[in-house]
C-alpha positions in Angstrom: 11.4 23.0 5.4 10.5 19.4 5.3 11.9 17.5 2.2 11.5 14.1 1.0 14.5 12.0 -0.6 15.5 8.6 -1.3 19.4 9.5 -0.5 19.7 6.5 1.9 18.0 4.1 -0.4 14.4 4.6 1.1 11.9 7.5 0.8 12.3 9.6 4.0 11.9 13.1 5.3 14.6 15.5 6.2 14.4 18.8 8.1 16.0 21.9 6.7 16.3 25.5 7.8 15.3 28.3 5.4 18.8 28.8 4.2 18.7 25.3 2.9 20.9 23.8 5.8 20.2 20.3 6.8 19.1 20.1 10.5 18.3 16.4 10.8 16.8 13.5 9.0 13.2 12.9 10.5 12.5 9.4 9.5 14.8 6.5 9.1 14.6 2.7 8.5 13.7 0.1 5.9 10.2 1.6 4.9 8.9 4.2 2.4 7.3 7.5 3.4 4.6 8.5 0.9 2.5 11.7 1.7 2.7 14.5 4.4 -1.0 14.7 5.8 -0.3 17.5 8.3 2.2 19.4 10.4 1.5 20.9 13.8 3.7 23.8 14.3 2.9 24.3 18.1 4.1 20.7 19.0 6.6 20.4 16.0 4.8 17.2 14.9 4.9 15.9 11.4 1.9 13.6 10.3 2.5 11.4 7.4 1.6 8.0 5.6 4.2 5.3 4.9 4.2 1.6 3.8 6.6 -1.2 4.8 7.3 -0.3 8.4 4.9 -3.0 10.0 6.2 -6.4 10.2 4.3 -9.4 8.8 2.3 -7.2 6.6 2.0 -6.5 2.9 4.7 -3.8 2.5 2.4 -1.8 0.2 -0.3 -1.3 2.8 -0.3 2.4 3.8 -0.3 3.4 7.5 -0.6 6.9 9.3 2.0 7.9 11.7 3.3 11.0 13.6 6.8 11.8 14.5 8.4 14.9 16.1 10.6 17.1 13.6 13.7 16.3 15.4 13.1 12.5 14.5 12.1 11.2 17.7 9.0 9.5 18.9 7.6 7.9 15.7 4.1 6.6 16.4 1.6 4.4 14.5 -1.7 5.9 14.5 -3.8 3.3 12.8 -2.8 -0.1 13.5 -4.4 -3.1 11.6 -3.4 -5.4 8.8 -5.2 -3.5 6.1 -4.5 -0.9 3.6 -5.5 2.7 4.8 -6.6 5.8 2.9 -6.2 8.8 5.2 -7.9 12.3 5.1 -6.7 14.7 7.9 -8.5 17.8 9.1 -7.0 21.2 8.6 -6.3 21.4 12.3 -4.5 18.2 12.2 -6.5 17.2 15.3 -8.5 14.4 13.7 -8.4 12.1 10.6 -10.8 9.8 8.7 -9.3 6.4 8.3 -10.8 4.1 5.7 -9.3 0.4 5.9 -9.7 -2.8 3.9 -8.0 -5.3 1.8 -9.1 -7.1 -1.3 -10.7 -9.6 0.8 -12.3 -7.6 3.5 -15.3 -5.1 3.9 -14.2 -1.4 4.0 -14.7 0.4 7.1 -14.3 4.1 8.0 -13.6 5.4 11.3 -12.8 8.8 12.9 -9.6 9.0 14.8 -7.9 11.8 16.9 -4.4 12.9 16.1 -3.0 10.5 18.8 -4.5 7.5 17.2 -7.5 7.4 19.6 -10.8 6.2 18.1 -13.6 8.9 18.3 -16.5 7.0 16.4 -17.3 4.6 13.6 -18.5 6.4 10.5 -19.5 3.7 8.4 -19.0 -0.1 7.3 -19.8 -1.1 3.8 -22.7 -3.4 3.3 -21.8 -6.1 0.7 -24.8 -8.4 1.6 -26.4 -8.1 -1.8 -23.0 -8.6 -3.6 -22.6 -11.9 -1.6 -26.1 -12.8 -2.3 -25.3 -12.6 -6.0 -22.7 -15.1 -5.6 -19.6 -12.7 -5.2 -16.4 -14.2 -3.6 -13.4 -12.2 -2.5 -10.2 -12.8 -4.4 -7.1 -14.3 -2.6 -3.9 -12.4 -1.8 -0.6 -14.3 -1.9 3.2 -13.9 -1.6 5.9 -15.6 -3.9 9.5 -15.2 -4.6 10.9 -13.1 -7.4 13.1 -14.6 -10.1 16.2 -14.0 -7.8 14.6 -16.6 -5.3 15.2 -14.0 -2.5 12.9 -10.9 -3.0 9.2 -11.2 -1.8 6.6 -10.3 -4.4 2.9 -9.8 -3.5 -0.1 -10.6 -5.7 -3.7 -11.1 -5.8 -5.4 -14.3 -7.4 -9.1 -14.0 -8.9 -11.2 -17.1 -9.4 -14.6 -17.7 -10.9 -17.2 -17.3 -8.3 -18.3 -20.9 -9.0 -14.7 -22.3 -8.7 -14.7 -26.1 -8.6 -11.5 -27.2 -7.1 -11.9 -30.6 -9.0 -11.5 -28.8 -12.4 -8.6 -27.4 -14.2 -8.6 -23.8 -15.2 -6.6 -21.9 -17.6 -4.4 -18.9 -16.0 -4.3 -15.5 -17.2 -1.8 -13.1 -15.9 -3.0 -9.4 -15.9 0.3 -7.5 -16.5 1.3 -3.8 -15.9 4.9 -4.0 -15.0 5.5 -0.3 -14.0 8.0 1.1 -13.7 6.0 3.5 -11.4 3.1 1.3 -10.4 1.8 -2.3 -10.4 -1.5 -3.6 -11.4 -2.0 -5.2 -8.1 -5.1 -4.0 -6.1 -4.5 -3.7 -2.2 -7.8 -2.3 -0.9 -11.3 -3.3 -1.8 -12.6 -1.1 -4.5 -14.1 -0.8 -8.1 -10.7 -1.1 -9.6 -10.9 -4.9 -8.9 -14.0 -5.2 -11.3 -12.0 -5.6 -14.7 -10.1 -8.5 -13.1 -13.2 -10.1 -11.5 -15.1 -9.9 -14.8 -12.2 -11.7 -16.7 -12.3 -14.4 -14.2 -15.9 -15.1 -14.7 -15.3 -16.3 -18.2 -13.6 -19.3 -16.7 -10.2 -18.3 -16.0 -8.1 -18.0 -12.8 -6.5 -14.4 -13.2 -3.3 -13.6 -11.2 -1.9 -10.2 -10.6 1.6 -9.9 -9.0 4.2 -7.3 -8.7 7.8 -7.4 -10.0 11.2 -5.8 -9.3 11.4 -2.5 -11.1 7.6 -1.9 -10.5 6.2 0.0 -7.7 8.2 2.9 -6.0 6.5 2.2 -2.6 9.1 -0.1 -1.6 13.1 0.6 -1.8 15.0 2.6 -4.3 16.6 -0.5 -5.4 13.3 -2.3 -5.9 11.7 0.3 -8.2 14.7 1.3 -10.1 15.7 -2.5 -10.8 14.6 -2.1 -14.6 16.7 1.1 -15.1 18.2 0.9 -18.5 16.3 -2.4 -19.3 12.6 -1.4 -19.8 12.1 -4.1 -22.5 12.9 -7.2 -20.4 12.8 -6.5 -16.7 9.1 -6.6 -16.3 9.0 -10.3 -17.5 11.8 -11.6 -15.4 9.5 -12.1 -12.4 6.5 -13.2 -14.4 7.8 -16.7 -15.7 
């Protein structure tokens, strides 16, 4: 059996026998394992998505990995500083990888289970969107109220933004505790914030301690016992 647990402070996989005896911890480190996408019983390989393992990236960006059930040989299968959505074949021999950020054009490719590109499937055509005046929003990083923890957000500006003008700022807030209202990939969930910005506001979305579980156990349980106030501490 493969079991997910946060017992060491991060979401990781553990290998058990059918009697419930722990064989070994499969994944380790300061990153968050998200979803099992496939298992190859012949090669004893586990395929999964995880966030926060790749340095100098937004820690929410999902990537696809393989690892031996004994915990050795973890391998990144879809490098690139993007958020990735994965769909793996039932045979675990191929997977479709859709990658983007809020400020890039989505692209889908077909990859083999060892991370080799087989073909490009499609790249979105945003030409009509740009012709209508669309502008990408801007990802940013700031410090939390403790002055130490990194928080990640996105800023949406009016498409006719003028740097010589002054704009009111609206913060679009959803503090969790099990999600944050910060888009990571390009998609239709951005539209409600884009629309608000077109009324002449700069709209900001940013995470907060106690928000999303895709970071450490400490991060997403920060507001435990204080659900009234925790979400505002990093919004000031």
